[in-house]
C-alpha positions as MATLAB code, in Angstrom:
seq = 'MVAPDDPLALGCVDALEAAGIPAFGPRKNAAVIESSKVFAKDLMKKYGIPTAAYEVFDRPDAALKYLETAPLPAVVKADGLALGKGVLICPTREEAFAAVRSIMEERQFGDSGSRIVIEEFLEGPEVSVLSFTDGETVIPMISSMDHKRAGDGDTGLNTGGMGTVAPNPYYTPETAERCMREIFLPTIRAMKQEGRPFRGCLYFGLMITADGPKVIEYNCRFGDPETQVVLPLLESDLLTVMRATTEGKLAETEVRFSGRHACCVILASKGYPEHYEKGFEITVPEEVWPCTFVAGAAEKDGRLVTSGGRVLGVTAVADTLQDAVREAYGLADRISFENRYLRRDIGQRALKAGR';
ca = [
     117.606  103.138   11.364;
     115.072  105.969   11.565;
     115.211  107.788    8.236;
     112.239  110.198    7.715;
     112.045  113.637    9.300;
     108.650  113.351   11.020;
     109.446  110.249   13.150;
     112.796  111.773   14.156;
     111.146  115.046   15.161;
     108.508  113.133   17.143;
     111.134  111.162   19.121;
     111.197  107.740   17.458;
     114.875  107.212   18.365;
     114.140  108.130   22.010;
     111.339  105.546   22.108;
     113.489  102.816   20.552;
     116.358  103.507   22.955;
     113.941  103.417   25.908;
     112.861   99.956   24.734;
     116.495   98.799   24.571;
     116.704   98.834   20.772;
     119.853  100.468   19.305;
     118.796  103.075   16.753;
     120.656  105.218   14.207;
     119.458  108.817   14.159;
     119.255  111.866   16.425;
     117.040  112.057   19.480;
     114.075  114.418   19.455;
     115.914  117.279   21.139;
     118.627  117.162   18.444;
     116.286  116.595   15.479;
     114.924  120.095   16.193;
     117.831  121.396   14.087;
     115.656  120.473   11.099;
     112.150  120.553   12.556;
     112.496  124.241   13.506;
     114.195  126.654   11.133;
     113.950  129.317   13.834;
     115.948  127.111   16.211;
     118.563  126.435   13.523;
     118.964  130.104   12.595;
     119.179  131.202   16.234;
     121.768  128.480   16.911;
     123.933  129.709   14.034;
     123.606  133.317   15.163;
     124.537  132.449   18.755;
     127.625  130.441   17.806;
     128.829  132.512   14.854;
     128.162  129.910   12.164;
     127.923  131.662    8.763;
     124.392  131.863    7.360;
     122.067  134.363    5.677;
     120.825  137.393    7.652;
     117.249  136.782    8.838;
     114.220  137.913   10.837;
     111.607  135.750   12.599;
     107.865  136.494   12.648;
     104.889  134.900   14.377;
     102.332  137.428   13.087;
     101.559  137.970    9.394;
     100.982  141.714    9.788;
     104.487  142.192   11.215;
     106.004  140.092    8.423;
     104.149  142.071    5.741;
     105.267  145.336    7.314;
     108.896  144.190    7.290;
     108.646  143.145    3.632;
     107.592  146.649    2.575;
     111.246  147.710    2.780;
     113.162  144.405    2.897;
     115.812  143.788    0.210;
     114.787  141.622   -2.727;
     114.751  138.797   -3.619;
     113.433  137.621   -0.246;
     113.398  134.036    0.982;
     110.326  133.094    3.037;
     110.507  129.849    5.040;
     107.924  128.034    7.134;
     109.425  127.273   10.543;
     108.444  123.591   10.719;
     108.637  120.535    8.500;
     106.950  120.889    5.110;
     108.113  117.899    3.045;
     110.919  119.941    1.516;
     108.509  122.496    0.051;
     108.334  125.130    2.795;
     110.847  127.517    1.204;
     109.655  130.190   -1.216;
     112.094  132.393   -3.142;
     110.356  135.678   -3.948;
     111.915  137.998   -6.579;
     109.200  140.656   -6.175;
     107.501  142.316   -3.217;
     104.107  141.069   -4.399;
     105.358  137.464   -4.444;
     106.813  137.905   -0.945;
     103.491  139.266    0.367;
     101.675  136.336   -1.255;
     104.139  133.854    0.286;
     103.511  135.209    3.790;
      99.744  135.063    3.349;
      99.910  131.559    1.882;
     102.070  130.196    4.724;
     100.717  132.099    7.728;
      97.084  132.866    6.891;
      96.047  130.115    4.461;
      98.305  127.602    6.250;
      99.575  126.012    3.040;
     101.947  123.905    5.170;
      99.670  123.529    8.187;
     101.033  124.325   11.645;
     104.549  124.468   10.170;
     103.643  127.994    9.098;
     102.693  129.374   12.504;
     106.109  131.060   12.494;
     108.220  132.064    9.525;
     111.787  133.081    8.789;
     112.454  135.798    6.213;
     116.077  135.826    5.145;
     118.382  137.439    2.642;
     118.803  135.780   -0.736;
     122.266  134.234   -1.082;
     123.944  133.754   -4.440;
     126.493  131.185   -5.535;
     126.740  127.457   -6.234;
     124.776  125.202   -3.882;
     126.466  122.205   -2.296;
     124.933  119.398   -0.238;
     127.148  117.602    2.284;
     125.838  114.660    4.292;
     127.907  113.688    7.323;
     128.176  110.966    9.912;
     128.556  112.306   13.455;
     128.526  110.721   16.900;
     128.291  114.035   18.721;
     132.074  114.472   18.930;
     133.564  113.448   15.586;
     132.100  114.496   12.243;
     132.999  112.706    9.005;
     131.634  114.391    5.865;
     130.518  112.155    3.020;
     131.046  112.849   -0.686;
     129.553  116.214   -1.679;
     126.620  116.391   -4.077;
     124.637  118.866   -6.171;
     120.845  118.861   -5.899;
     118.510  120.295   -8.558;
     115.554  121.645   -6.578;
     113.576  123.565   -9.197;
     110.882  121.679  -11.092;
     111.901  122.732  -14.603;
     114.941  122.647  -16.870;
     117.307  125.552  -16.443;
     116.356  125.831  -12.757;
     112.926  127.240  -13.550;
     109.620  126.677  -11.749;
     108.845  125.976   -8.121;
     111.143  124.446   -5.530;
     110.641  120.697   -5.109;
     112.070  118.040   -2.845;
     114.741  117.522   -5.530;
     114.567  116.528   -9.208;
     117.989  114.915   -9.404;
     121.519  114.913   -8.062;
     125.134  114.344   -9.018;
     128.174  113.536   -6.879;
     130.774  114.723   -6.235;
     130.016  118.449   -6.580;
     132.790  120.202   -8.607;
     132.270  123.459   -6.686;
     133.242  121.766   -3.415;
     137.006  122.099   -3.628;
     139.464  120.760   -1.024;
     139.968  124.357    0.154;
     136.209  124.861    0.578;
     135.902  121.519    2.371;
     138.607  122.506    4.859;
     136.925  125.841    5.504;
     133.513  124.186    5.980;
     134.974  121.777    8.522;
     136.561  124.629   10.461;
     133.770  127.218   10.248;
     130.573  125.150    9.926;
     130.734  121.389   10.568;
     132.683  121.213   13.821;
     131.143  124.424   15.242;
     127.647  123.004   14.615;
     128.413  119.725   16.395;
     130.015  121.593   19.306;
     127.110  124.047   19.492;
     124.559  121.234   19.709;
     126.577  119.564   22.468;
     126.876  122.869   24.319;
     123.083  123.292   24.115;
     122.570  119.885   25.730;
     121.394  118.411   22.425;
     124.238  116.118   21.271;
     123.647  115.055   17.675;
     124.238  111.452   16.650;
     123.304  110.179   13.235;
     123.366  111.752    9.794;
     123.540  115.548    9.717;
     122.948  117.171    6.341;
     124.476  120.556    5.540;
     122.832  122.534    2.728;
     125.468  125.097    1.763;
     125.832  128.104   -0.526;
     129.339  128.978   -1.710;
     129.035  132.767   -1.704;
     131.617  135.456   -2.534;
     132.130  135.726    1.251;
     132.696  132.003    1.660;
     130.440  129.022    2.456;
     127.215  129.699    4.357;
     124.517  127.362    5.703;
     121.170  127.446    3.888;
     119.621  124.650    5.947;
     120.257  121.609    8.111;
     118.524  118.246    7.793;
     118.689  115.695   10.600;
     118.778  112.700    8.258;
     119.900  111.337    4.910;
     118.593  113.825    2.330;
     116.580  112.752   -0.683;
     117.751  112.591   -3.483;
     121.341  113.255   -2.320;
     121.563  109.882   -0.584;
     120.881  108.151   -3.907;
     124.221  109.376   -5.284;
     126.289  109.443   -2.079;
     125.744  105.973   -0.586;
     126.429  104.106   -3.876;
     129.939  105.626   -3.656;
     130.501  104.395   -0.077;
     133.027  101.546    0.014;
     132.992  101.004    3.784;
     130.301   98.845    5.363;
     127.320  101.079    6.135;
     126.100   99.075    9.141;
     129.567   99.214   10.718;
     129.654  102.994   10.292;
     126.116  103.415   11.674;
     126.963  101.293   14.731;
     130.097  103.351   15.364;
     128.042  106.533   15.056;
     125.490  105.298   17.576;
     128.115  103.950   20.001;
     130.337  107.060   19.915;
     133.223  105.265   18.172;
     133.315  107.153   14.873;
     136.849  108.495   15.417;
     138.257  104.950   15.285;
     136.177  103.830   12.280;
     137.246  103.995    8.631;
     134.723  105.691    6.324;
     135.941  105.286    2.741;
     134.400  106.462   -0.541;
     135.318  105.573   -4.118;
     136.673  108.127   -6.573;
     133.853  107.481   -9.048;
     130.875  109.665  -10.028;
     127.118  109.174   -9.622;
     123.978  110.705  -11.124;
     120.373  110.295   -9.987;
     117.426  111.324  -12.167;
     113.988  111.672  -10.572;
     110.912  110.491  -12.469;
     107.999  112.605  -11.256;
     104.287  113.001  -11.902;
     103.534  115.847  -14.317;
     102.302  118.840  -12.329;
     104.489  118.187   -9.266;
     104.991  119.957   -6.853;
     101.464  121.360   -7.222;
      98.587  119.314   -8.632;
      99.096  115.956  -10.284;
      97.186  112.750  -10.976;
      98.259  109.389   -9.592;
      97.340  105.723   -9.815;
      99.081  105.047  -13.151;
     100.789  101.677  -13.649;
     104.603  101.747  -13.678;
     106.677   99.485  -15.914;
     110.306   98.915  -14.889;
     112.496   96.431  -16.814;
     113.964   93.785  -14.522;
     117.565   94.790  -15.219;
     116.823   98.432  -14.286;
     115.487   97.573  -10.807;
     118.913   97.369   -9.101;
     119.465  101.049  -10.001;
     115.983  102.224   -8.952;
     114.841  103.873   -5.704;
     111.106  103.793   -5.008;
     109.511  106.976   -3.606;
     105.946  107.923   -4.609;
     104.792  104.475   -5.703;
     102.534  101.824   -4.191;
     101.360   98.290   -4.896;
      97.752   97.924   -5.989;
      96.204   94.632   -7.127;
      99.661   93.209   -7.736;
     100.765   96.161   -9.841;
     103.108   99.037   -9.057;
     101.310  102.375   -9.495;
     102.182  106.033   -8.952;
     101.142  107.400   -5.562;
     103.080  110.645   -5.198;
     104.798  113.557   -6.879;
     108.311  112.180   -7.053;
     107.762  108.587   -8.120;
     111.155  106.952   -8.699;
     114.845  107.806   -8.630;
     117.282  106.139  -11.023;
     121.002  106.173  -10.218;
     124.039  105.313  -12.325;
     127.665  105.135  -11.161;
     130.564  105.544  -13.609;
     134.204  106.569  -13.795;
     133.307  110.009  -15.145;
     130.394  112.353  -14.475;
     129.587  112.509  -18.179;
     129.190  108.724  -18.312;
     127.154  108.658  -15.086;
     124.728  111.271  -16.473;
     124.372  109.472  -19.801;
     123.803  106.081  -18.152;
     121.272  107.477  -15.641;
     119.139  108.958  -18.439;
     119.475  105.743  -20.441;
     118.049  103.810  -17.489;
     115.354  106.398  -16.738;
     114.060  106.319  -20.303;
     113.420  102.585  -20.036;
     110.866  103.180  -17.266;
     107.351  104.117  -18.329;
     104.142  105.368  -16.740;
     101.448  107.778  -17.839;
     101.989  111.372  -16.733;
     105.757  110.815  -16.416;
     107.893  113.939  -16.076;
     111.633  114.491  -15.628;
     114.179  117.260  -15.977;
     116.543  116.777  -18.905;
     119.455  118.840  -17.601;
     120.507  117.029  -14.418;
     124.289  117.287  -14.133;
     124.799  119.831  -16.918;
     125.815  122.646  -14.573;
     128.307  120.344  -12.869;
     129.733  119.239  -16.205;
     130.274  122.855  -17.247;
     131.904  123.693  -13.920;
     134.218  120.709  -14.203;
     135.626  121.744  -17.552;
];
């Protein structure tokens, strides 16, 4: 199973298949749906898949010129992979100018910023939907709600995700049916039509706007931290489902989820996603380990120490969302390390929406 974005974009699945090793994940020519935002936006435009209006630029002067009269807020995105941080939401013209210079001239995200997408700012609840697809059949998983901003109340910079809950109360059965008809199946058919059949896990980042659901982004893999709340609710055998996905037999395979709720709280290093210190020892009680996902941590001299911005994810599953949120924070607060930071409002928006 090839999980991270970089190896998928570089063709790890192609190499494994060439060596006779069955592998779960899209081939290189399909993983481009995440590794190039320009490709993804052009695909949606060509096949009529609802998304935000956009323009593409490969020169900073042209982008800056466009922004002089573009509607605000503006969303500026690096074309390539940027560890989930290549999207800047700019409420003012000055911030939009600065975003272009940072991405294209200062190369904040390296070569990923050689081209950019500037798109309209969409409003509405965000929904994340992971799906299994074998290139013909697509089976959506339980929906989830990510919390991307660094601070409580959705303040601060975008991060790779500070926590998640599942299912997402904004993703109604009516919305799910519309997404299948207007987004999920058209995307799978478009990729096949382009000679890039997608097999693996396709992630749909959606915005439920006043005009209906629209695609914010695609990921070609299990998203983090959405996976931490979605897979604990899967009742079917994951390996069986992955084999069916790889072998083109998804239509005849049962994929069943429980009716419970899950909450994941991310423990991060203070200062993330900008500057932060690392190397601090992490203490996790033994009984909390089964609920803990390791991210930015490493072993050093027999000790577990922080090594990244998002250090650990802690997930709780319960019969109600309220209980899942309470239990997740109870577990998270039993883990300690210097410089520890976490949002305290994961799940609150979902709880309000569910009332």
